[in-house]
N, C-alpha and C positions, 0 to 999 in steps of 0.2 A: 568810481574809477574812470580814468581817462581812456578813451578809445584810441588805439594806435594801429592803423592798418599797415600791412606789409607792403612796402614800396617795391615793385618789380618792374622789369623792362623786358621787351621782346623785340625781335626783328622779323619783319615780313620781307623776305628776299625772293624776288621772282626772276627767273631766267628762262627764256623761250617757252613761256606759258606754264612753267612748273615752279613750285615753291619749295624752298629749303625747310626741312623739318628735322628734328632729332627724334630718334626712337630711344626711349629710356625705360629702364626697369624700375617701376614704382611698386613697392609692396608685392613683389613677385609677378607683376603683370607688365606687359609691354604697353607703353603709352606713347602717343605722338604729341609733339608740341613744337612751337616755334623755338628757335634758339632764345632762351629766356632765363632770367634769374633775378636774384635780389640785389638791390642797391646796397653798396657797402658804405660804411661811415666815411665821410669826407670825400666821397666820390660824386661826380656830377651824374645826372640821369643819363646824359648822352654818353659819357665815358663808360658807364655801366653797360649800356647796350653794345658798345664796341667790345668791351672785355668779355661779356657773356657769350657773344657770338664767336669770338676767337676760341674761348675755352671749350665751348660745346661742339664746334664744327670744324675748327682749324682754318676757317675763312676770315680774312681781314675785311671788316665791314665799315663803311663810312656812311653814317646816317645823313640823309638829305632832307627828310620830311618826318614830321610826327603824323602818324596815321590815326591815332585815337588814344583816349585815356579811358580805362575800363575799371569798374568796380565789381568784384565778385566775392561772394561768401559761399564756400562749399557746403552743401546741405548737410553732409555728414560731420562737419566741423563748424558749427554756427558761431563759435568764439573767434574764428579766424576770417579775416577779410583781406583780400588782395586789391591793391590799387596799381594797375598795370599801365605803363607808358609804352606804346608800341610805335616803332619807327620803321621806315622803309628807306632804302638807299642802295649803294653800290658795293659790290665785292671788288676789292683791289688786289687780292693775293690769296694764296693758299699755302699752308705749311703741311706738306704731305707726311712728315715724320712726327707731327705733334700728337701726343696722347690726349684723347678727349677726357673731359671731366667724368668722374663717376657720378651718376649712374647711366651715362650715355652709352648706348650699345652701338649705334651707327647713325649716320645722316642719310636722309632719303629726300629725293626730289619728287613731288607729286603734283598733279594738276588739281584744280579745285574740285572737280568731280571725283577723282580718286580719293582725295581727302574726305569728302562728304560720305563716300561709300564705306569709309573706315571709322565712322562716327563713334563706335563703341570703344575705339582705341584713343580717342582724344583725351588729353589730360584734363581739359576743362572746356566749357562752352565758348571760351574766349578764342580758342584755336581757329575755329571756322569763322567766327565773327570778325576777327582781325583780317582774314583773307578777304571776306566779303566786303569789308570797309575799304580795303586796298583796291579791290576790283571796282568799287563804286566811285573811285577817284578821290577818296578822302585824303587830303594832303594839307598839312598845316606847317607854316614855316617854323624852323627850329628856334628862332628868336622869340617864339611865344613862351619859351621856358626861360625864366630868369634865375640865374644861379648867383646869389649874393655872396656865396663863399668864395667865389673866384673873381670878384670885382675888386 
């Protein structure tokens, strides 16, 4: 059988030393994650990051850099693997009346240390790893991603 990982996107958004996260209810527990989600069919990876950020936070996000690509298999679900493309960039607007996607409870701004102190709430080990890569200065130009569906 052919292996097909789940392609996902995430946004690391920093403002004044704090990072934007979503608090979501997953199987009855509150979890922290970057604005993130799955790539939809016929959607570019970059467009998915823009869409997911808006749907989960009501912020308009413009990706400027790829921060990293991450592969992770949840230990409790060994048949499932995520391939996550994480971006950083700018916020260009906010829709105050926008209803956030279910299961998002709220958005929160946390420092790296505040995030680390809440490790038990992280949706995955990717949450802190992405922030740490951002803080380490990892930035790759967006043109590293080639979208042949849009050429």
